[in-house]
C-alpha positions as CSV (number, residue, x, y, z in Angstrom):
1,X,131.6,93.2,122.1
2,X,129.7,96.4,121.4
3,X,128.3,98.1,124.6
4,X,124.6,97.7,124.6
5,X,122.4,101.1,123.2
6,X,119.1,101.1,122.7
7,X,116.6,104.5,122.5
8,X,113.2,105.8,122.9
9,X,112.5,107.9,119.5
10,X,108.7,109.8,119.2
11,X,107.4,112.1,117.1
12,X,106.7,115.6,118.6
13,X,103.2,115.9,117.0
14,X,101.1,115.7,120.1
15,X,101.4,114.5,123.6
16,X,102.7,111.4,125.1
17,X,100.3,108.9,126.3
18,X,100.3,105.6,128.0
19,X,101.5,103.5,125.0
20,X,104.4,105.8,124.1
21,X,105.3,105.2,128.6
22,X,105.2,101.7,128.1
23,X,107.3,101.4,125.2
24,X,109.9,104.2,126.4
25,X,109.7,102.0,129.8
26,X,110.9,98.7,128.3
27,X,113.3,100.5,126.1
28,X,114.7,102.3,129.2
29,X,114.7,99.1,131.7
30,X,116.5,97.0,128.9
31,X,119.4,99.2,128.5
32,X,119.3,99.8,132.5
33,X,119.5,96.0,133.4
34,X,122.5,95.4,131.5
35,X,124.6,98.4,132.6
36,X,123.6,99.5,128.8
37,X,122.7,103.3,127.3
38,X,119.0,104.8,126.9
39,X,119.3,107.7,124.2
40,X,116.1,110.2,123.3
41,X,115.8,110.7,119.7
42,X,113.0,113.2,118.6
43,X,111.7,112.3,114.8
44,X,110.8,116.1,113.9
45,X,111.1,115.4,110.4
46,X,107.6,116.5,109.8
47,X,106.9,119.9,109.1
48,X,103.4,120.1,109.0
49,X,102.7,118.1,112.5
50,X,105.7,118.6,114.1
51,X,105.6,120.8,117.1
52,X,107.9,122.7,119.3
53,X,105.6,122.6,122.8
54,X,105.6,119.2,121.8
55,X,108.6,118.8,122.0
56,X,108.8,120.3,125.3
57,X,106.0,118.0,126.5
58,X,108.2,115.1,125.8
59,X,110.6,116.2,127.6
60,X,108.6,117.1,130.7
61,X,106.4,113.8,130.1
62,X,109.8,111.4,130.8
63,X,111.2,113.4,133.5
64,X,107.8,113.3,135.8
65,X,107.7,109.5,134.6
66,X,111.4,109.2,136.6
67,X,112.5,107.9,132.6
68,X,116.2,109.2,132.3
69,X,118.2,109.3,129.0
70,X,122.3,109.2,128.6
71,X,123.5,112.2,126.8
72,X,121.9,114.9,124.7
73,X,118.2,115.0,123.1
74,X,119.1,114.3,119.2
75,X,116.9,116.1,116.6
76,X,116.5,114.7,112.9
77,X,115.8,117.9,112.1
78,X,119.4,118.5,112.8
79,X,120.7,115.8,110.7
80,X,119.3,116.1,107.4
81,X,122.8,116.1,105.8
82,X,123.0,112.3,106.2
83,X,120.2,111.1,105.5
84,X,121.2,113.0,102.4
85,X,124.3,111.8,102.2
86,X,122.2,108.2,102.1
87,X,120.0,108.8,99.4
88,X,122.7,110.1,96.8
89,X,124.2,106.6,97.4
90,X,121.3,104.8,96.5
91,X,120.9,107.2,93.4
92,X,124.3,106.2,92.4
93,X,123.4,102.7,92.7
94,X,120.6,103.1,90.5
95,X,117.9,102.2,93.4
96,X,115.8,105.5,93.5
97,X,113.3,107.1,90.9
98,X,111.6,110.3,91.2
99,X,107.9,110.5,92.1
100,X,105.7,113.1,90.0
101,X,102.2,111.2,91.4
102,X,100.0,112.4,94.2
103,X,98.0,110.8,96.8
104,X,94.7,111.8,94.4
105,X,96.3,110.7,91.1
106,X,97.3,107.2,92.7
107,X,94.2,106.8,95.0
108,X,92.2,107.1,91.7
109,X,95.0,104.6,89.5
110,X,94.7,102.0,92.5
111,X,90.8,102.4,92.3
112,X,90.6,101.9,88.9
113,X,92.6,98.0,89.2
114,X,90.9,95.6,89.4
115,X,93.3,93.3,91.1
116,X,95.6,96.3,92.8
117,X,98.0,94.3,94.9
118,X,98.0,94.6,98.6
119,X,100.8,95.0,101.3
120,X,101.1,95.5,104.6
121,X,100.1,98.9,104.6
122,X,97.0,99.1,102.2
123,X,97.8,99.4,98.4
124,X,100.9,99.0,96.8
125,X,101.9,102.2,94.9
126,X,100.8,100.9,91.2
127,X,104.7,102.0,89.8
128,X,103.4,105.2,87.7
129,X,106.3,106.6,87.2
130,X,108.6,103.8,87.1
131,X,108.3,103.6,83.8
132,X,109.1,107.1,82.9
133,X,112.7,107.5,80.5
134,X,115.3,109.1,81.8
135,X,115.1,112.6,80.0
136,X,111.3,112.8,81.1
137,X,112.3,112.6,84.7
138,X,114.7,115.5,83.9
139,X,112.5,117.5,82.1
140,X,109.8,117.1,84.9
141,X,112.4,117.3,87.7
142,X,113.2,120.9,86.9
143,X,109.7,122.1,87.3
144,X,107.2,119.4,89.5
145,X,107.7,118.3,93.2
146,X,108.7,115.1,93.4
147,X,109.6,111.9,96.2
148,X,111.8,109.7,95.4
149,X,111.1,105.8,95.9
150,X,112.7,102.5,96.5
151,X,112.5,100.5,93.0
152,X,112.2,97.4,96.0
153,X,112.6,95.0,92.9
154,X,116.1,96.0,91.7
155,X,116.3,96.6,95.7
156,X,115.9,93.3,96.8
157,X,118.1,91.7,94.0
158,X,121.1,93.4,94.5
159,X,120.7,92.6,98.6
160,X,119.7,89.1,98.3
161,X,118.0,87.4,101.6
162,X,118.0,88.8,104.6
163,X,117.3,88.0,107.9
164,X,116.8,89.5,111.2
165,X,116.1,88.6,114.4
166,X,113.0,89.5,117.0
167,X,113.9,88.5,120.5
168,X,115.6,84.9,120.0
169,X,113.7,84.2,116.8
170,X,115.0,84.5,113.1
171,X,113.0,86.1,110.9
172,X,113.3,86.6,107.0
173,X,112.7,90.1,105.6
174,X,110.3,90.2,103.0
175,X,110.5,94.3,102.1
176,X,108.9,93.5,98.8
177,X,105.4,93.0,100.3
178,X,105.4,96.8,100.8
179,X,106.2,98.2,97.3
180,X,108.4,100.8,95.9
181,X,109.0,102.7,98.7
182,X,108.8,106.3,99.8
183,X,112.4,107.6,100.6
184,X,111.9,111.2,100.7
185,X,108.9,112.6,100.5
186,X,107.6,115.7,98.2
187,X,107.3,118.1,101.6
188,X,110.4,116.6,103.6
189,X,114.1,115.9,102.3
190,X,113.7,111.9,104.1
191,X,111.2,109.2,105.2
192,X,110.6,107.6,108.4
193,X,112.2,104.5,107.1
194,X,115.2,106.6,105.6
195,X,116.2,108.4,108.6
196,X,115.2,106.1,111.9
197,X,117.8,103.4,109.4
198,X,120.6,105.9,109.5
199,X,120.0,107.2,112.5
200,X,120.2,103.7,114.9
201,X,123.6,102.9,112.9
202,X,125.1,106.5,113.4
203,X,123.9,106.6,117.2
204,X,124.9,102.7,117.5
205,X,121.9,101.7,118.2
206,X,122.3,97.6,119.5
207,X,119.0,96.6,120.7
208,X,115.8,98.6,119.6
209,X,112.7,97.9,122.0
210,X,109.1,99.1,120.3
211,X,105.8,98.0,119.7
212,X,104.5,95.2,117.5
213,X,103.0,97.7,115.0
214,X,106.7,98.4,113.7
215,X,107.5,94.5,113.5
216,X,106.7,94.6,109.3
217,X,108.5,98.0,108.5
218,X,111.5,96.2,110.2
219,X,112.0,94.4,106.9
220,X,112.5,98.1,104.8
221,X,114.7,98.7,107.6
222,X,116.9,95.6,107.3
223,X,117.0,96.2,103.2
224,X,118.1,99.4,103.8
225,X,120.6,98.6,106.3
226,X,122.2,96.0,103.4
227,X,122.2,98.4,100.6
228,X,123.8,100.8,102.9
229,X,126.9,98.9,104.5
230,X,125.2,99.8,108.3
231,X,124.9,97.0,111.5
232,X,121.8,95.0,111.9
233,X,120.6,95.8,115.3
234,X,118.6,93.5,117.6
235,X,114.8,93.7,117.8
236,X,112.9,93.5,120.7
237,X,109.0,94.1,119.5
238,X,106.8,94.0,122.3
239,X,102.8,93.9,122.3
240,X,100.6,97.0,122.7
241,X,98.4,97.8,125.6
242,X,94.8,97.3,124.7
243,X,91.6,98.1,126.9
244,X,88.7,95.5,128.0
245,X,87.7,95.4,124.2
246,X,90.9,94.7,122.7
247,X,91.2,98.1,121.7
248,X,94.7,99.6,121.2
249,X,95.6,102.2,123.3
250,X,96.6,104.8,121.7
251,X,96.1,108.8,120.5
252,X,94.0,108.3,117.6
253,X,91.2,105.9,120.2
254,X,91.4,108.6,122.5
255,X,93.7,107.5,125.2
256,X,94.3,110.4,127.2
257,X,97.7,111.8,127.6
258,X,100.2,111.9,130.7
259,X,100.0,115.5,131.1
260,X,95.8,114.6,131.4
261,X,97.5,111.8,134.0
262,X,99.7,114.6,136.0
263,X,96.9,116.8,136.2
264,X,94.8,114.5,137.9
265,X,97.1,113.4,140.4
266,X,98.3,110.2,139.1
267,X,101.3,108.8,141.1
268,X,104.2,108.3,138.2
269,X,106.2,105.4,140.8
270,X,102.9,103.6,140.8
271,X,102.2,103.8,137.1
272,X,105.1,102.6,136.3
273,X,104.9,99.7,138.7
274,X,101.8,98.3,136.9
275,X,103.0,99.1,133.4
276,X,106.2,96.8,135.0
277,X,103.7,94.3,135.6
278,X,101.8,94.6,132.0
279,X,98.6,95.8,134.0
280,X,96.6,99.0,133.3
281,X,96.6,101.7,136.1
282,X,93.6,101.4,138.0
283,X,92.2,104.4,136.9
284,X,93.8,105.3,133.8
285,X,90.5,104.4,131.4
286,X,88.2,106.9,133.8
287,X,91.2,109.7,133.3
288,X,90.3,109.5,129.5
289,X,86.6,109.5,129.9
């Protein structure tokens, strides 16, 4: 039986908030209660938003909370050759195609369609560049920025029926609901879906504890695992913290940062006790007013 390994993998695009703390705590405790390993991975592949000061903030916040990880911090920006190798394997299988569309062009084509299909993340890519000839692709790749998309129909047919486990529940994967997802962006040599799948396998992650907001995305990760011959971890998707009105506590909704709580004199031990009990810490919402 493989040693149990969990991870916390934040993006350094802002300061951590209480939702991050909750997810990190659950992954940390899951490993510690089972004599496992808890890893910290920084997902810094977004060149437009990732900031060194936010990396320092992640380390500072987790240290303040007393949530300690094992080994060195792993940075996705240092692992680009691994993602490039995975992309080349998928290209060799004939499952990727270059996409030259801009967001504006995609939005316009979707708007012009009377019945544009929708997936978990909204309207699906209409497949414009999937129909290009090999010659046109080669010509345009020489001078135009392009992303790489997964031909979902081909990929799903290649992988066959797939399943994954969320806790004790078996889930049938339905990656086709997402359409032709991007696996390498125009402004970055990989995407979240590809990088997280490759890294979890490379780091020997056996159990992924993360928020319910990523539940649907697991279908894509399961497909990539099958295509690349990678192991499938056990998943544990937890409920998201919400306020009294049911609104998710997140950065976009104005949830205060852990740094703000620290500055206001919050006791980190008491905060963790509340979170382990499934409670929003007393005074937390007031700290963000």
